[in-house]
N, CA, C and O of each residue as an XYZ file, in Angstrom:
768
protein
N       7.634      2.311     26.957
C       8.314      2.168     25.677
C       8.028      0.773     25.128
O       8.137     -0.210     25.861
N       7.654      0.671     23.818
C       7.373     -0.644     23.237
C       8.612     -1.539     23.243
O       9.727     -1.087     22.980
N       8.396     -2.781     23.541
C       9.487     -3.751     23.553
C      10.029     -3.911     22.131
O       9.249     -3.993     21.182
N      11.337     -3.957     21.974
C      11.976     -4.075     20.670
C      11.476     -5.318     19.938
O      11.462     -6.411     20.504
N      11.078     -5.156     18.720
C      10.628     -6.272     17.896
C       9.161     -6.607     18.018
O       8.629     -7.350     17.194
N       8.497     -6.079     19.024
C       7.073     -6.357     19.207
C       6.280     -5.297     18.447
O       6.403     -4.104     18.721
N       5.460     -5.745     17.485
C       4.648     -4.827     16.692
C       3.211     -5.346     16.658
O       2.946     -6.497     17.005
N       2.307     -4.494     16.243
C       0.906     -4.917     16.104
C       0.806     -6.069     15.114
O       0.075     -7.029     15.357
N       1.527     -5.989     14.006
C       1.464     -7.054     13.001
C       1.951     -8.387     13.558
O       1.348     -9.428     13.295
N       3.043     -8.361     14.327
C       3.542     -9.608     14.931
C       2.552    -10.167     15.935
O       2.356    -11.380     16.010
N       1.927     -9.288     16.708
C       0.933     -9.732     17.684
C      -0.254    -10.391     16.996
O      -0.718    -11.449     17.423
N      -0.740     -9.771     15.941
C      -1.905    -10.308     15.236
C      -1.554    -11.640     14.580
O      -2.345    -12.582     14.631
N      -0.378    -11.725     13.967
C       0.048    -12.992     13.350
C       0.134    -14.099     14.404
O      -0.289    -15.230     14.164
N       0.680    -13.767     15.559
C       0.764    -14.757     16.634
C      -0.626    -15.115     17.154
O      -0.880    -16.264     17.517
N      -1.515    -14.140     17.190
C      -2.870    -14.394     17.684
C      -3.635    -15.339     16.771
O      -4.340    -16.223     17.256
N      -3.511    -15.170     15.453
C      -4.238    -16.088     14.555
C      -3.617    -17.480     14.589
O      -4.324    -18.479     14.451
N      -2.308    -17.551     14.770
C      -1.680    -18.867     14.935
C      -2.190    -19.541     16.208
O      -2.512    -20.730     16.207
N      -2.258    -18.772     17.287
C      -2.770    -19.298     18.550
C      -4.225    -19.746     18.403
O      -4.622    -20.773     18.954
N      -5.010    -18.978     17.663
C      -6.413    -19.345     17.438
C      -6.511    -20.687     16.723
O      -7.349    -21.517     17.076
N      -5.665    -20.906     15.725
C      -5.684    -22.192     15.017
C      -5.232    -23.339     15.922
O      -5.749    -24.451     15.823
N      -4.288    -23.073     16.783
C      -3.749    -24.115     17.658
C      -4.663    -24.429     18.843
O      -4.911    -25.596     19.148
N      -5.161    -23.389     19.507
C      -5.863    -23.576     20.782
C      -7.345    -23.236     20.730
O      -8.075    -23.506     21.684
N      -7.796    -22.651     19.633
C      -9.186    -22.235     19.515
C      -9.317    -20.728     19.662
O      -8.647    -20.112     20.492
N     -10.168    -20.154     18.864
C     -10.373    -18.706     18.856
C     -10.721    -18.174     20.244
O     -10.210    -17.135     20.662
N     -11.590    -18.887     20.954
C     -12.042    -18.419     22.264
C     -10.914    -18.391     23.298
O     -11.047    -17.758     24.346
N      -9.806    -19.073     23.006
C      -8.673    -19.101     23.937
C      -7.626    -18.032     23.648
O      -6.595    -17.978     24.318
N      -7.878    -17.192     22.665
C      -6.966    -16.079     22.393
C      -7.316    -14.945     23.351
O      -8.377    -14.330     23.249
N      -6.411    -14.685     24.274
C      -6.556    -13.594     25.232
C      -5.264    -12.781     25.209
O      -4.237    -13.231     24.703
N      -5.338    -11.602     25.757
C      -4.121    -10.799     25.836
C      -3.094    -11.475     26.733
O      -1.895    -11.410     26.463
N      -3.554    -12.120     27.793
C      -2.628    -12.829     28.684
C      -1.920    -13.973     27.970
O      -0.709    -14.143     28.103
N      -2.687    -14.757     27.209
C      -2.084    -15.875     26.477
C      -1.080    -15.376     25.444
O      -0.032    -15.987     25.239
N      -1.403    -14.280     24.808
C      -0.503    -13.706     23.806
C       0.752    -13.131     24.472
O       1.859    -13.282     23.956
N       0.572    -12.482     25.604
C       1.723    -11.936     26.331
C       2.662    -13.069     26.762
O       3.882    -12.940     26.659
N       2.092    -14.175     27.242
C       2.925    -15.330     27.618
C       3.724    -15.841     26.420
O       4.889    -16.215     26.553
N       3.094    -15.852     25.268
C       3.770    -16.330     24.053
C       5.000    -15.483     23.738
O       6.004    -15.994     23.241
N       4.917    -14.197     24.028
C       6.036    -13.299     23.749
C       6.941    -13.077     24.957
O       7.966    -12.402     24.857
N       6.557    -13.649     26.098
C       7.372    -13.486     27.298
C       7.363    -12.062     27.838
O       8.370    -11.567     28.344
N       6.215    -11.419     27.721
C       6.082    -10.044     28.220
C       4.871     -9.963     29.138
O       4.083    -10.905     29.225
N       4.729     -8.846     29.814
C       3.547     -8.604     30.636
C       2.400     -8.162     29.743
O       2.603     -7.593     28.671
N       1.197     -8.437     30.210
C      -0.010     -8.052     29.456
C       0.025     -6.577     29.080
O      -0.322     -6.210     27.957
N       0.439     -5.742     30.008
C       0.430     -4.290     29.785
C       1.295     -3.891     28.590
O       1.033     -2.872     27.951
N       2.314     -4.679     28.285
C       3.196     -4.366     27.150
C       2.451     -4.387     25.821
O       2.840     -3.706     24.873
N       1.386     -5.167     25.758
C       0.651     -5.293     24.500
C      -0.144     -4.042     24.171
O      -0.442     -3.782     23.005
N      -0.488     -3.268     25.190
C      -1.318     -2.084     24.973
C      -0.586     -0.978     24.209
O      -1.216     -0.007     23.788
N       0.709     -1.104     24.026
C       1.440     -0.169     23.175
C       1.178     -0.468     21.700
O       1.507      0.336     20.828
N       0.578     -1.643     21.427
C       0.387     -2.072     20.035
C      -1.065     -2.313     19.664
O      -1.440     -2.143     18.504
N      -1.885     -2.703     20.621
C      -3.324     -2.907     20.408
C      -4.078     -2.262     21.569
O      -3.571     -2.186     22.688
N      -5.297     -1.800     21.286
C      -6.066     -1.083     22.306
C      -6.760     -2.011     23.300
O      -7.306     -1.551     24.302
N      -6.739     -3.284     23.033
C      -7.389     -4.241     23.918
C      -7.791     -5.469     23.129
O      -7.447     -5.607     21.955
N      -8.523     -6.362     23.779
C      -8.914     -7.621     23.145
C      -9.805     -7.393     21.929
O      -9.630     -8.051     20.904
N     -10.753     -6.475     22.031
C     -11.651     -6.203     20.892
C     -10.851     -5.729     19.676
O     -11.103     -6.175     18.557
N      -9.896     -4.834     19.891
C      -9.043     -4.351     18.799
C      -8.230     -5.504     18.213
O      -8.115     -5.634     16.994
N      -7.673     -6.333     19.082
C      -6.897     -7.483     18.613
C      -7.775     -8.396     17.755
O      -7.368     -8.815     16.671
N      -8.961     -8.697     18.233
C      -9.849     -9.607     17.491
C     -10.326     -8.992     16.177
O     -10.510     -9.710     15.194
N     -10.524     -7.693     16.148
C     -10.870     -7.029     14.891
C      -9.726     -7.170     13.899
O      -9.950     -7.470     12.726
N      -8.523     -6.958     14.359
C      -7.346     -7.099     13.489
C      -7.180     -8.546     13.025
O      -6.785     -8.797     11.887
N      -7.482     -9.488     13.910
C      -7.446    -10.903     13.523
C      -8.461    -11.180     12.417
O      -8.161    -11.883     11.452
N      -9.655    -10.628     12.563
C     -10.712    -10.828     11.568
C     -10.281    -10.281     10.219
O     -10.504    -10.920      9.191
N      -9.672     -9.118     10.212
C      -9.237     -8.522      8.951
C      -8.094     -9.314      8.322
O      -8.075     -9.513      7.108
N      -7.150     -9.764      9.130
C      -6.047    -10.562      8.592
C      -6.570    -11.870      8.004
O      -6.252    -12.217      6.866
N      -7.370    -12.588      8.780
C      -7.901    -13.873      8.307
C      -8.837    -13.680      7.116
O      -8.800    -14.456      6.161
N      -9.667    -12.655      7.173
C     -10.560    -12.371      6.047
C      -9.791    -12.077      4.777
O     -10.186    -12.499      3.691
N      -8.688    -11.349      4.915
C      -7.844    -11.069      3.754
C      -7.209    -12.321      3.187
O      -7.162    -12.508      1.971
N      -6.720    -13.179      4.071
C      -6.136    -14.453      3.618
C      -7.176    -15.285      2.866
O      -6.912    -15.812      1.785
N      -8.353    -15.388      3.463
C      -9.408    -16.205      2.861
C      -9.835    -15.632      1.511
O     -10.006    -16.374      0.544
N     -10.005    -14.325      1.448
C     -10.406    -13.683      0.198
C      -9.340    -13.863     -0.870
O      -9.669    -14.102     -2.032
N      -8.076    -13.753     -0.502
C      -6.994    -13.957     -1.476
C      -7.055    -15.360     -2.072
O      -6.872    -15.537     -3.277
N      -7.309    -16.347     -1.235
C      -7.402    -17.737     -1.727
C      -8.618    -17.916     -2.631
O      -8.537    -18.575     -3.668
N      -9.727    -17.334     -2.237
C     -10.938    -17.441     -3.052
C     -10.743    -16.725     -4.376
O     -11.101    -17.259     -5.425
N     -10.180    -15.525     -4.345
C      -9.962    -14.752     -5.574
C      -9.050    -15.507     -6.539
O      -9.312    -15.550     -7.741
N      -7.994    -16.095     -6.018
C      -7.089    -16.877     -6.869
C      -7.811    -18.079     -7.471
O      -7.578    -18.436     -8.626
N      -8.685    -18.699     -6.686
C      -9.409    -19.886     -7.163
C     -10.414    -19.540     -8.262
O     -10.580    -20.311     -9.207
N     -11.079    -18.400     -8.152
C     -12.133    -18.062     -9.124
C     -11.604    -17.313    -10.337
O     -12.331    -17.143    -11.315
N     -10.364    -16.864    -10.298
C      -9.810    -16.072    -11.402
C      -9.993    -16.781    -12.740
O      -9.599    -17.936    -12.902
N     -10.599    -16.071    -13.703
C     -10.796    -16.613    -15.038
C     -11.962    -17.570    -15.175
O     -12.144    -18.163    -16.238
N     -12.745    -17.734    -14.142
C     -13.880    -18.664    -14.180
C     -15.185    -17.895    -14.020
O     -15.209    -16.798    -13.461
N     -16.267    -18.482    -14.516
C     -17.600    -17.909    -14.315
C     -18.594    -19.039    -14.079
O     -18.294    -20.214    -14.292
N     -19.779    -18.649    -13.636
C     -20.867    -19.607    -13.478
C     -20.554    -20.732    -12.525
O     -19.948    -20.531    -11.473
N     -20.982    -21.938    -12.916
C     -20.821    -23.126    -12.077
C     -19.354    -23.342    -11.684
O     -19.057    -23.654    -10.530
N     -18.448    -23.176    -12.637
C     -17.031    -23.404    -12.377
C     -16.498    -22.410    -11.326
O     -15.735    -22.795    -10.441
N     -16.895    -21.155    -11.426
C     -16.465    -20.144    -10.453
C     -17.077    -20.419     -9.086
O     -16.400    -20.304     -8.064
N     -18.356    -20.782     -9.067
C     -19.017    -21.081     -7.805
C     -18.331    -22.247     -7.100
O     -18.093    -22.187     -5.894
N     -18.012    -23.301     -7.837
C     -17.344    -24.465     -7.241
C     -15.960    -24.077     -6.719
O     -15.566    -24.503     -5.634
N     -15.222    -23.274     -7.485
C     -13.893    -22.841     -7.044
C     -13.997    -21.983     -5.785
O     -13.211    -22.146     -4.851
N     -14.960    -21.076     -5.761
C     -15.199    -20.226     -4.596
C     -15.523    -21.093     -3.378
O     -14.909    -20.956     -2.320
N     -16.498    -21.985     -3.549
C     -16.954    -22.838     -2.445
C     -15.822    -23.712     -1.919
O     -15.647    -23.840     -0.707
N     -15.062    -24.306     -2.813
C     -13.981    -25.200     -2.385
C     -12.874    -24.440     -1.656
O     -12.340    -24.933     -0.662
N     -12.524    -23.246     -2.138
C     -11.509    -22.447     -1.458
C     -12.004    -22.026     -0.074
O     -11.237    -22.024      0.889
N     -13.271    -21.675      0.020
C     -13.880    -21.307      1.306
C     -13.786    -22.480      2.278
O     -13.305    -22.329      3.401
N     -14.245    -23.639      1.840
C     -14.276    -24.825      2.705
C     -12.865    -25.230      3.131
O     -12.632    -25.530      4.302
N     -11.929    -25.238      2.188
C     -10.556    -25.625      2.507
C      -9.952    -24.700      3.559
O      -9.279    -25.156      4.483
N     -10.194    -23.400      3.413
C      -9.659    -22.453      4.393
C     -10.304    -22.676      5.763
O      -9.614    -22.731      6.782
N     -11.621    -22.801      5.774
C     -12.343    -22.966      7.039
C     -11.892    -24.222      7.787
O     -11.741    -24.197      9.008
N     -11.678    -25.305      7.067
C     -11.294    -26.559      7.717
C      -9.810    -26.580      8.101
O      -9.440    -27.168      9.118
N      -8.967    -25.941      7.291
C      -7.526    -25.943      7.581
C      -7.151    -24.940      8.672
O      -6.154    -25.124      9.371
N      -7.948    -23.884      8.819
C      -7.621    -22.810      9.769
C      -8.836    -22.479     10.636
O      -9.428    -21.410     10.491
N      -9.207    -23.389     11.533
C     -10.448    -23.177     12.298
C     -10.447    -21.921     13.165
O     -11.484    -21.271     13.299
N      -9.328    -21.571     13.746
C      -9.269    -20.376     14.576
C      -9.343    -19.101     13.760
O     -10.054    -18.162     14.116
N      -8.602    -19.075     12.662
C      -8.667    -17.925     11.763
C     -10.089    -17.784     11.211
O     -10.643    -16.686     11.165
N     -10.662    -18.904     10.798
C     -12.016    -18.871     10.250
C     -13.000    -18.329     11.282
O     -13.876    -17.534     10.942
N     -12.866    -18.749     12.533
C     -13.741    -18.234     13.589
C     -13.603    -16.719     13.709
O     -14.587    -16.026     13.971
N     -12.404    -16.207     13.521
C     -12.190    -14.760     13.594
C     -12.948    -14.025     12.494
O     -13.377    -12.889     12.692
N     -13.115    -14.659     11.342
C     -13.808    -13.987     10.229
C     -15.295    -13.837     10.481
O     -15.970    -13.112      9.750
N     -15.820    -14.499     11.489
C     -17.263    -14.485     11.739
C     -17.701    -13.458     12.774
O     -18.898    -13.307     13.021
N     -16.757    -12.749     13.383
C     -17.173    -11.775     14.397
C     -17.793    -10.560     13.724
O     -17.375    -10.175     12.632
N     -18.786     -9.955     14.364
C     -19.361     -8.733     13.804
C     -18.342     -7.591     13.898
O     -17.691     -7.404     14.926
N     -18.222     -6.844     12.817
C     -17.293     -5.722     12.789
C     -18.062     -4.409     12.740
O     -19.183     -4.353     12.235
N     -17.458     -3.371     13.263
C     -18.023     -2.037     13.203
C     -18.244     -1.653     11.738
O     -17.333     -1.796     10.922
N     -19.432     -1.172     11.396
C     -19.774     -0.870     10.001
C     -18.889      0.219      9.401
O     -18.605      0.183      8.203
N     -18.448      1.182     10.200
C     -17.534      2.208      9.692
C     -16.212      1.574      9.268
O     -15.635      1.948      8.247
N     -15.744      0.627     10.047
C     -14.509     -0.074      9.722
C     -14.689     -0.894      8.453
O     -13.803     -0.924      7.599
N     -15.818     -1.549      8.329
C     -16.097     -2.379      7.155
C     -16.054     -1.535      5.880
O     -15.450     -1.942      4.887
N     -16.684     -0.377      5.902
C     -16.732      0.447      4.699
C     -15.378      1.060      4.361
O     -15.126      1.388      3.201
N     -14.497      1.220      5.358
C     -13.169      1.796      5.120
C     -12.088      0.748      4.867
O     -10.957      1.104      4.535
N     -12.408     -0.518      5.015
C     -11.396     -1.567      4.950
C     -11.177     -2.076      3.525
O     -12.119     -2.530      2.876
N      -9.929     -2.000      3.035
C      -9.643     -2.583      1.716
C      -9.931     -4.090      1.667
O     -10.346     -4.612      0.633
N      -9.710     -4.782      2.790
C      -9.978     -6.220      2.852
C     -11.465     -6.484      2.631
O     -11.838     -7.363      1.854
N     -12.299     -5.728      3.311
C     -13.737     -5.944      3.189
C     -14.241     -5.540      1.802
O     -15.136     -6.185      1.257
N     -13.673     -4.478      1.232
C     -14.058     -4.092     -0.138
C     -13.679     -5.191     -1.128
O     -14.459     -5.514     -2.024
N     -12.496     -5.761     -0.972
C     -12.058     -6.840     -1.874
C     -12.958     -8.059     -1.717
O     -13.312     -8.700     -2.706
N     -13.327     -8.382     -0.485
C     -14.235     -9.504     -0.241
C     -15.553     -9.282     -0.977
O     -16.066    -10.190     -1.632
N     -16.094     -8.077     -0.867
C     -17.346     -7.756     -1.553
C     -17.176     -7.818     -3.068
O     -18.052     -8.328     -3.765
N     -16.069     -7.310     -3.581
C     -15.825     -7.333     -5.028
C     -15.798     -8.762     -5.564
O     -16.420     -9.063     -6.583
N     -15.080     -9.632     -4.875
C     -14.954    -11.023     -5.330
C     -16.316    -11.721     -5.274
O     -16.718    -12.391     -6.225
N     -17.012    -11.557     -4.162
C     -18.296    -12.235     -3.982
C     -19.353    -11.688     -4.929
O     -20.061    -12.455     -5.581
N     -19.463    -10.376     -5.009
C     -20.465     -9.775     -5.893
C     -20.127    -10.027     -7.358
O     -21.029    -10.161     -8.186
N     -18.839    -10.094     -7.687
C     -18.444    -10.430     -9.051
C     -18.936    -11.815     -9.454
O     -19.438    -12.009    -10.561
N     -18.788    -12.769     -8.548
C     -19.283    -14.121     -8.795
C     -20.783    -14.094     -9.054
O     -21.264    -14.731     -9.991
N     -21.519    -13.364     -8.231
C     -22.983    -13.372     -8.311
C     -23.521    -12.524     -9.465
O     -24.582    -12.829    -10.010
N     -22.811    -11.478     -9.837
C     -23.257    -10.683    -10.990
C     -23.206    -11.513    -12.271
O     -23.991    -11.282    -13.191
N     -22.295    -12.468    -12.335
C     -22.225    -13.351    -13.507
C     -23.500    -14.184    -13.647
O     -23.780    -14.718    -14.720
N     -24.264    -14.295    -12.571
C     -25.555    -14.983    -12.616
C     -26.687    -14.005    -12.957
O     -27.859    -14.381    -12.950
N     -26.332    -12.761    -13.252
C     -27.331    -11.771    -13.619
C     -28.058    -11.165    -12.437
O     -29.138    -10.598    -12.605
N     -27.491    -11.270    -11.245
C     -28.153    -10.738    -10.061
C     -27.786     -9.277     -9.833
O     -26.665     -8.848    -10.109
N     -28.747     -8.531     -9.330
C     -28.503     -7.189     -8.828
C     -29.282     -7.046     -7.530
O     -29.956     -7.985     -7.106
N     -29.197     -5.885     -6.896
C     -29.860     -5.710     -5.603
C     -31.376     -5.740     -5.745
O     -31.888     -5.258     -6.756
N     -32.104     -6.270     -4.805
C     -31.655     -6.829     -3.526
C     -31.224     -8.289     -3.625
O     -30.811     -8.886     -2.631
N     -31.321     -8.867     -4.830
C     -30.945    -10.266     -4.997
C     -29.498    -10.557     -4.640
O     -29.188    -11.635     -4.131
N     -28.595     -9.591     -4.906
C     -27.188     -9.805     -4.550
C     -27.026    -10.029     -3.049
O     -26.363    -10.974     -2.623
N     -27.624     -9.170     -2.269
C     -27.519     -9.311     -0.811
C     -28.130    -10.627     -0.349
O     -27.563    -11.324      0.493
N     -29.285    -10.959     -0.902
C     -29.936    -12.218     -0.515
C     -29.082    -13.422     -0.890
O     -28.977    -14.374     -0.116
N     -28.475    -13.388     -2.067
C     -27.637    -14.498     -2.520
C     -26.366    -14.618     -1.680
O     -25.929    -15.725     -1.366
N     -25.777    -13.483     -1.317
C     -24.596    -13.508     -0.444
C     -24.956    -14.188      0.873
O     -24.199    -15.016      1.380
N     -26.102    -13.837      1.415
C     -26.535    -14.438      2.687
C     -26.786    -15.929      2.537
O     -26.460    -16.704      3.436
N     -27.356    -16.339      1.419
C     -27.580    -17.765      1.178
C     -26.251    -18.516      1.102
O     -26.082    -19.546      1.755
N     -25.307    -18.004      0.309
C     -24.018    -18.682      0.176
C     -23.288    -18.733      1.515
O     -22.791    -19.784      1.920
N     -23.227    -17.603      2.188
C     -22.479    -17.570      3.453
C     -23.086    -18.515      4.483
O     -22.360    -19.247      5.156
N     -24.398    -18.507      4.609
C     -25.017    -19.378      5.614
C     -24.871    -20.852      5.233
O     -24.671    -21.697      6.105
N     -24.967    -21.163      3.954
C     -24.797    -22.552      3.523
C     -23.361    -23.018      3.741
O     -23.124    -24.074      4.327
N     -22.405    -22.220      3.264
C     -20.998    -22.606      3.415
C     -20.614    -22.706      4.886
O     -19.969    -23.668      5.302
N     -21.012    -21.711      5.666
C     -20.651    -21.727      7.086
C     -21.307    -22.910      7.805
O     -20.649    -23.624      8.562
N     -22.573    -23.108      7.569
C     -23.265    -24.214      8.232
C     -22.640    -25.550      7.901
O     -22.431    -26.380      8.786
N     -22.340    -25.762      6.631
C     -21.737    -27.024      6.216
C     -20.372    -27.213      6.889
O     -20.087    -28.273      7.446
N     -19.529    -26.163      6.830
C     -18.191    -26.268      7.408
C     -18.241    -26.452      8.922
O     -17.450    -27.214      9.479
N     -19.159    -25.764      9.589
C     -19.285    -25.906     11.039
C     -19.686    -27.331     11.410
O     -19.126    -27.921     12.334
N     -20.649    -27.871     10.692
C     -21.089    -29.241     10.973
C     -19.986    -30.248     10.632
O     -19.743    -31.186     11.391
N     -19.332    -30.052      9.505
C     -18.264    -30.979      9.115
C     -17.117    -30.954     10.117
O     -16.622    -32.007     10.519
N     -16.691    -29.760     10.523
C     -15.556    -29.678     11.454
C     -15.908    -30.244     12.828
O     -15.024    -30.684     13.563
N     -17.188    -30.236     13.174
C     -17.624    -30.810     14.450
C     -17.844    -32.318     14.356
O     -18.177    -32.956     15.355
N     -17.663    -32.890     13.170
C     -17.874    -34.321     12.993
C     -19.335    -34.719     13.035
O     -19.667    -35.851     13.389
N     -20.221    -33.778     12.672
C     -21.658    -34.005     12.809
C     -22.296    -34.760     11.646
O     -23.482    -35.084     11.700
N     -21.534    -35.039     10.610
C     -22.081    -35.827      9.500
C     -21.718    -37.286      9.723
O     -20.635    -37.728      9.340
N     -22.618    -38.029     10.339
C     -22.331    -39.393     10.720
C     -22.666    -40.440      9.672
O     -22.213    -41.580      9.771
N     -23.453    -40.070      8.670
C     -23.847    -41.023      7.643
C     -22.611    -41.507      6.887
O     -21.659    -40.742      6.728
N     -22.600    -42.740      6.423
C     -21.415    -43.243      5.724
C     -21.170    -42.582      4.356
O     -20.090    -42.745      3.788
N     -22.147    -41.841      3.820
C     -21.921    -41.172      2.529
C     -20.741    -40.205      2.658
O     -20.598    -39.506      3.661
N     -19.912    -40.182      1.631
C     -18.738    -39.322      1.600
C     -19.153    -37.848      1.754
O     -20.024    -37.363      1.033
N     -18.526    -37.156      2.691
C     -18.848    -35.754      2.975
C     -18.557    -34.887      1.756
O     -19.308    -33.955      1.468
N     -17.486    -35.181      1.046
C     -17.126    -34.396     -0.151
C     -18.189    -34.559     -1.238
O     -18.506    -33.597     -1.937
N     -18.736    -35.751     -1.385
C     -19.791    -35.961     -2.385
C     -21.018    -35.120     -2.046
O     -21.632    -34.531     -2.935
N     -21.372    -35.064     -0.772
C     -22.499    -34.231     -0.351
C     -22.193    -32.753     -0.580
O     -23.073    -31.989     -0.976
N     -20.951    -32.351     -0.331
C     -20.533    -30.960     -0.576
C     -20.726    -30.608     -2.051
O     -21.268    -29.554     -2.382
N     -20.277    -31.499     -2.927
C     -20.398    -31.243     -4.361
C     -21.867    -31.097     -4.777
O     -22.196    -30.253     -5.610
N     -22.738    -31.912     -4.201
C     -24.173    -31.809     -4.487
C     -24.717    -30.483     -3.956
O     -25.546    -29.842     -4.603
N     -24.255    -30.082     -2.797
C     -24.682    -28.805     -2.211
C     -24.308    -27.641     -3.125
O     -25.121    -26.750     -3.369
N     -23.085    -27.653     -3.624
C     -22.632    -26.592     -4.520
C     -23.450    -26.609     -5.815
O     -23.816    -25.550     -6.326
N     -23.736    -27.782     -6.341
C     -24.560    -27.883     -7.552
C     -25.969    -27.346     -7.291
O     -26.541    -26.665     -8.142
N     -26.525    -27.650     -6.122
C     -27.851    -27.137     -5.771
C     -27.835    -25.607     -5.674
O     -28.794    -24.948     -6.076
N     -26.760    -25.056     -5.150
C     -26.641    -23.597     -5.094
C     -26.564    -23.002     -6.498
O     -27.164    -21.964     -6.774
N     -25.831    -23.659     -7.368
C     -25.749    -23.195     -8.758
C     -27.149    -23.163     -9.389
O     -27.526    -22.181    -10.029
N     -27.895    -24.225     -9.204
C     -29.261    -24.285     -9.748
C     -30.111    -23.159     -9.153
O     -30.879    -22.513     -9.867
N     -29.972    -22.928     -7.854
C     -30.732    -21.850     -7.213
C     -30.348    -20.490     -7.785
O     -31.219    -19.650     -8.010
N     -29.066    -20.263     -8.022
C     -28.620    -18.980     -8.564
C     -29.075    -18.765     -9.996
O     -29.466    -17.658    -10.368
N     -29.026    -19.823    -10.804
C     -29.501    -19.738    -12.187
C     -31.005    -19.421    -12.225
O     -31.475    -18.702    -13.106
N     -31.734    -19.959    -11.275
C     -33.190    -19.803    -11.233
C     -33.638    -18.814    -10.163
O     -34.735    -18.944     -9.619
N     -32.812    -17.843     -9.864
C     -33.081    -16.899     -8.787
C     -34.393    -16.159     -9.034
O     -34.635    -15.692    -10.147
N     -35.243    -16.045     -8.011
C     -36.502    -15.306     -8.180
C     -36.234    -13.846     -8.536
O     -35.474    -13.159     -7.853
N     -36.852    -13.390     -9.590
C     -36.705    -11.997    -10.040
C     -37.945    -11.217     -9.635
O     -39.054    -11.751     -9.644
N     -37.751     -9.940     -9.277
C     -38.929     -9.135     -8.940
C     -39.848     -9.006    -10.150
O     -39.386     -8.853    -11.281
N     -41.152     -9.069     -9.898
C     -42.100     -8.933    -10.997
C     -42.108     -7.489    -11.482
O     -41.928     -6.557    -10.697
N     -42.317     -7.317    -12.768
C     -42.318     -5.990    -13.384
C     -43.716     -5.417    -13.400
O     -44.272     -5.161    -14.468
N     -44.301     -5.210    -12.208
C     -45.657     -4.663    -12.177
C     -45.659     -3.254    -11.670
O     -46.718     -2.633    -11.576
């Protein structure tokens, strides 16, 4: 019988908090059970295992991040929308390192296509890029460029890997401007 008050939602919320506090890799069913003062086996009434828990963490954190990005870009287009998107992404990644790590795990493609969180993420991101006049396959390529640039920058910044005395925020702003220029000048397929 499930312990009173223990739900999947409470477990996932506690797991993302634990990820931010102790690191994503330190979120285990045992650590979560200790947090609630229950045996590991008690958690299986709410989650199917660690993989299920981490998938739920990814969806929760992804939803939070997308909500912040969507609010930031609302009513903006072009350079202004890109900067708002990038800044909301960076702020979330740096403020919530464990949650952010959860958003990077590979998810089952069937789950991705059925998930309202993932659909909203795609809508917000593709909406930003369509304003630059992109369509497929350029949309997919541009999404990959933005994600790899934003992730790489945030990973290096959070690790303290930018040792030069130049202000990290100034370099970030230049990076976002360079992305804007790349999007405006995106290579188009030749009409042959």
